[in-house]
N, C-alpha and C positions, 0 to 999 in steps of 0.2 A: 672379475667375471670371467667365467670359462669360455673356450671356443665352441663353436657348434659344429657338431660332425654329422655327416650324413649318414642315414641309416646302414647303407651298404658298407661304410666303413666299420662301424660298430658290429655289424653282422660278421664280416670277415675276420675281424680281431677275436671275437669271442669263439667262433668255429675253430682257428688256428690254435688257440689256447686250448680248447677242448681236445683237439686232436694230437698235439705235440707239446705237452705242458713242459717237457725236460728241455725243449729247445729255446725256451724264452726265459728273460729275466728282466730286471728293471732298467736294464742299460739298453739305450735307444740304438748303438751302433750294433750290439750284438744280435738284436731283434732284427734288424735291417738286413744283416748278413744271413741270418736264419731264414727269413722269408725269401731272399735271393736263392738259397738251397733248395728249399721246399718247393717253390713254385716260381717258375718265370713270369713276373708281371710285365705287362706291355707298358706301364707308365712308373717311372721312377717316383713321380709325386704320390701316387696312389700308394705304392710300398711304403714310403716313408710316412704317410699319414696312418696306415694301418700299423706300422712299427711303433709310431707316438702313441696311439691309443692302447696298444698292448703293454707299453711302458707304464701308463698312466694307470691302467686296471691293476697291474702287478704291484706298483707303488702304493695304490690305495689298500690293496690286500695286506701288503707289510704293516702299514700304519695302523690298521684295525686290529 
């Protein structure tokens, strides 16, 4: 079973993908660095959760 993510993580990930599609890929570390450049997040945990969800979205798009 998958992990449950709060709506604010999902919403933020979708917004970042919409605004900056060229900055993200299916690589977690690259996404984490891109989020660091785009916006200074207060929490490293939140940044990593958003980066992980972006990674999941892009991997699912590549498989489909």
